[in-house]
C-alpha positions in Angstrom: 120.2 86.0 96.9 116.5 85.4 97.2 116.9 84.0 100.7 118.7 87.4 101.8 116.0 89.4 100.1 113.2 87.3 101.8 114.8 87.9 105.1 115.3 91.7 104.4 111.6 92.0 103.5 110.6 90.5 106.8 112.8 92.8 108.7 111.4 95.7 106.9 107.7 94.5 107.4 108.5 94.1 111.1 110.1 97.6 111.5 107.7 99.7 109.3 104.6 97.6 109.5 104.4 96.3 113.1 100.8 95.8 113.1 100.0 92.6 111.2 97.0 93.8 109.6 98.6 96.7 107.7 99.0 96.3 104.0 101.6 97.5 101.3 100.4 97.8 97.8 102.5 98.3 94.7 100.4 99.7 91.9 102.3 98.1 89.1 104.0 94.9 89.0 106.9 93.5 87.1 109.0 96.8 86.5 108.4 98.3 89.9 111.3 98.6 92.5 111.2 97.7 96.1 112.3 100.3 98.6 115.9 98.6 98.7 116.8 99.1 95.1 116.4 95.7 93.8 113.7 94.9 91.2 110.5 93.2 92.0 110.2 89.9 90.1 106.6 89.2 89.0 105.0 91.0 91.8 106.5 88.5 94.4 107.6 91.2 96.6 104.3 92.9 96.9 102.5 89.6 97.6 105.1 88.2 99.9 105.0 91.3 101.9 101.2 91.4 102.2 101.1 87.7 103.4 103.8 88.3 106.0 102.3 91.5 107.2 98.6 90.8 106.9 98.2 87.1 108.2 97.8 86.7 112.0 99.9 84.1 113.6 98.2 80.7 113.3 98.2 77.2 111.6 99.1 78.3 108.2 102.2 80.3 109.1 103.3 77.4 111.3 102.9 74.6 108.8 103.1 76.0 105.4 106.1 78.0 103.8 105.7 81.6 103.0 106.3 81.2 99.2 103.6 78.5 99.0 101.2 80.6 100.7 102.2 83.5 98.2 101.7 81.2 95.2 98.2 80.2 96.2 97.2 83.6 97.0 98.1 84.7 93.5 95.7 82.3 92.1 92.8 83.5 94.4 89.6 84.8 92.8 86.5 86.1 94.5 84.6 86.9 91.1 85.1 85.9 87.6 84.6 89.3 86.5 87.0 91.1 88.8 89.9 88.5 88.0 92.5 87.3 90.5 93.2 89.4 93.6 95.5 88.4 96.4 94.2 91.2 98.6 91.5 89.1 99.9 93.4 85.7 100.2 94.9 86.5 103.7 91.5 87.4 104.9 90.0 84.2 103.9 93.2 82.2 105.3 92.7 84.0 108.7 88.9 83.2 108.6 89.1 79.7 107.7 92.4 78.5 109.4 93.8 80.9 111.9 90.7 81.9 113.6 88.9 78.5 113.1 88.7 76.7 116.4 88.3 73.4 114.8 91.4 73.7 112.9 93.2 75.0 116.1 92.0 71.9 118.0 92.7 69.4 115.2 96.4 71.0 115.1 97.0 70.0 118.9 98.9 66.8 118.5 101.5 64.9 120.6 105.2 65.8 120.4 106.3 63.2 118.0 103.6 63.9 115.3 104.4 67.4 114.4 106.0 66.4 111.1 102.9 64.4 110.1 100.7 67.5 110.7 102.9 69.6 108.6 102.9 67.0 105.8 99.1 67.0 105.9 98.7 70.9 105.5 101.6 71.2 102.9 100.1 68.4 100.8 96.7 70.2 100.7 98.5 73.5 99.7 100.5 71.9 97.1 97.3 70.5 95.4 96.0 74.2 95.4 99.1 75.5 93.6 98.4 73.1 90.6 95.0 74.8 90.0 94.3 77.7 87.5 92.3 79.5 90.0 91.7 79.4 93.7 88.2 80.1 95.1 86.8 80.4 98.7 85.3 76.9 98.4 88.8 75.4 97.7 90.1 76.9 100.9 87.0 75.6 102.8 87.6 72.2 101.4 91.2 72.2 102.5 90.3 73.4 105.9 87.6 70.6 106.3 89.9 67.9 105.0 92.9 69.1 107.3 90.6 69.0 110.4 89.5 65.4 109.3 93.0 64.1 108.8 94.8 66.0 111.6 92.1 64.8 114.1 93.3 61.1 113.6 96.9 62.0 114.9 97.5 61.0 118.5 97.0 63.8 121.0 99.5 64.9 123.8 98.7 63.8 127.4 99.0 65.7 130.6 99.1 63.5 133.7 98.4 65.3 137.0 98.7 66.4 139.5 102.4 67.8 139.2 105.5 68.0 137.2 106.7 69.8 134.2 105.5 67.9 131.2 105.5 68.6 127.4 101.8 68.4 126.6 101.1 69.0 123.1 102.0 71.0 119.8 99.9 74.0 119.3 99.7 75.5 115.7 98.7 78.6 117.1 102.1 79.2 119.0 104.1 77.0 116.6 105.6 75.2 119.5 104.9 72.4 122.1 103.1 73.8 125.0 103.8 72.5 128.5 101.1 71.3 130.8 99.8 73.9 133.4 100.8 71.9 136.6 102.9 72.9 139.6 106.5 71.5 140.0 105.9 70.2 143.6 103.8 67.2 144.1 101.6 66.8 147.2 103.3 65.4 150.3 102.8 61.7 150.9 102.9 60.0 154.5 104.9 57.0 155.4 104.8 55.2 158.9 107.4 52.7 160.0 108.2 50.9 163.3 111.6 51.6 164.8 114.6 49.6 163.5 112.7 48.7 160.3 114.2 49.1 157.0 112.7 51.8 154.7 112.9 52.1 150.8 111.4 55.4 149.6 110.7 55.5 146.0 111.3 58.6 143.8 108.5 57.6 141.2 106.1 60.0 139.0 103.1 58.9 137.0 104.1 60.6 133.6 106.9 59.4 131.4 110.3 61.1 131.7 112.4 62.0 128.7 114.3 58.9 127.6 116.9 60.6 125.4 118.2 62.9 128.1 120.2 62.3 131.3 118.0 62.0 134.4 119.4 62.8 137.8 117.6 62.5 141.1 118.7 64.8 144.0 117.6 63.7 147.6 116.9 66.3 150.2 115.7 66.3 153.9 114.0 68.6 156.2 114.3 67.3 159.8 111.3 67.0 162.2 109.0 68.9 159.8 106.3 68.4 157.2 107.0 71.1 154.7 107.4 72.0 150.9 109.4 75.0 151.3 112.6 74.2 149.4 114.9 76.6 151.4 114.3 74.4 154.5 115.9 71.3 153.0 119.5 70.0 153.0 120.9 67.9 150.3 121.6 64.3 151.0 122.7 62.7 147.9 122.5 62.7 144.0 121.5 59.5 142.4 120.4 58.1 139.0 118.5 55.3 140.9 115.0 55.9 142.2 115.4 54.5 145.7 116.4 56.1 148.9 117.2 53.4 151.4 117.2 53.6 155.3 118.6 50.3 156.6 117.4 50.8 160.3 114.9 53.6 161.0 115.0 55.6 164.2 113.0 58.6 165.6 115.8 60.8 164.2 115.0 59.9 160.8 111.6 61.5 161.0 110.9 64.4 158.6 110.2 65.3 155.1 112.1 63.7 152.2 112.2 65.5 148.7 113.4 64.0 145.6 113.9 66.4 142.7 114.3 64.9 139.2 116.3 66.7 136.7 116.5 66.1 133.0 119.8 67.7 131.4 119.9 69.8 134.7 116.4 71.1 134.1 114.1 70.5 137.1 111.2 68.4 136.1 109.3 67.5 139.2 109.7 67.5 143.1 108.3 64.6 145.0 107.7 64.7 148.9 107.5 62.0 151.6 106.8 62.7 155.4 108.2 59.8 157.6 106.8 59.1 160.9 108.8 56.5 163.1 106.9 54.5 165.7 109.2 53.7 168.8 109.4 50.3 170.5 107.7 51.5 173.7 104.7 52.8 172.1 104.5 49.7 169.8 104.6 47.1 172.8 102.1 49.3 174.7 99.7 49.2 171.6 100.2 45.4 171.2 99.2 44.7 174.9 96.3 47.1 174.5 95.1 45.2 171.6 95.4 41.8 173.3 93.3 43.1 176.2 90.6 44.4 174.0 90.4 41.3 172.2 90.8 38.9 175.2 87.0 37.9 175.0 87.2 36.5 171.3 86.3 32.9 171.0 89.1 30.7 171.8 91.3 33.8 172.0 92.2 33.5 168.3 94.4 36.2 167.2 96.4 36.6 163.8 99.7 38.5 164.4 101.5 40.2 161.5 105.2 40.0 162.6 106.5 42.2 159.7 104.3 45.2 160.5 103.7 44.2 164.2 100.2 44.6 164.1 97.6 42.3 165.7 94.4 41.4 163.8 91.3 39.3 165.1 90.4 36.4 162.9 86.7 37.2 164.0 85.1 40.6 164.6 84.9 41.7 168.3 81.8 40.7 170.2 79.1 43.4 171.0 78.1 44.3 174.6 74.5 42.9 174.0 75.9 39.5 172.7 78.2 39.3 175.8 75.2 40.0 178.2 73.2 37.3 176.6 76.1 34.9 176.9 76.6 35.7 180.7 73.0 35.4 181.5 72.7 31.9 179.6 75.7 30.7 181.6 74.1 31.9 184.8 70.7 30.1 184.1 72.7 27.0 183.1 74.5 27.0 186.5 71.2 27.4 188.5 69.7 24.5 186.5 72.7 22.4 187.2 72.6 23.1 190.9 68.9 22.4 191.0 69.5 19.0 189.4 72.3 18.2 191.9 70.1 19.1 194.8 67.2 17.0 193.6 69.5 14.2 192.7 71.0 14.1 196.5 67.6 14.2 198.0 66.4 11.2 196.0 69.5 9.4 197.1 69.0 10.0 200.8 65.2 8.8 200.5 66.5 5.5 198.8 68.8 4.9 201.7 66.0 5.3 204.4 63.8 3.0 202.5 66.4 0.2 202.3 67.2 0.6 206.2 63.4 0.3 206.9 63.4 -2.8 204.8 
């Protein structure tokens, strides 16, 4: 019965007091009747309606039950001479919790730690309920203690630059807020030689839900680099994260899209642009490299047969160094000729001397 009355009071508050900062006061408690005809027990109706109508949405409403807030506010005092007055309780709660940026930041926790956050706040309010009176300093101490304990809980993580990710719980919205990233990832480029086998991986940097069915849909946009989803045609649906091309050809060039679904909800779209290098161009490029590197010492070349690339084992010689080498060789040749001429002349002179003798 109380549960039905509680829901009825909420509905009535929403309809007749849509502004959260309006107040309903019942001047006498105990014997007064509510607008619905049933008696108000101990002023609970007046206090509960004040709490629900006057408090702005925030960490207190998200984490603490309405009746626990009402009980604490019944004990609230601002002056010993004026006695207990719940009318200022919600103002203090708004100021110290719902509008306190430190409390709001402390309440931003990871998805799996919402229950721990709730336990911290509820334990603090249960301690207040055991007091004879609740003062402003008591609420301040609760807020300070909540900030200290909640800040120890793990935070939610957002890993960019793309994809739908559940970031962290917010006690302002009472839900887990998603990271503000686009669904489409930047296009990544892939280059492969003709007839080579290609594996395209559908990987993302952020963790995917482990308790839900993951499906990966591969699509293809022929001969273009694009992210316009309407230009893609579906290739296949897989649970594996690999798309395999056994023998690449020029006709395979284009953009490949992998869209990841979790329970049929799109999480992210990954894009790869494939360029295939034909054999003719590859062979011409190899000959050109060989010609350019022909002046290397000993003609030492390192050939990467897998990727069909040619790499020098030593860096190419500069023009100045080549000129010095040629000049040195020319001088050496001239000196050698001079030595040979002198040696020949000395031999002829020895023959003449022998004939004279």
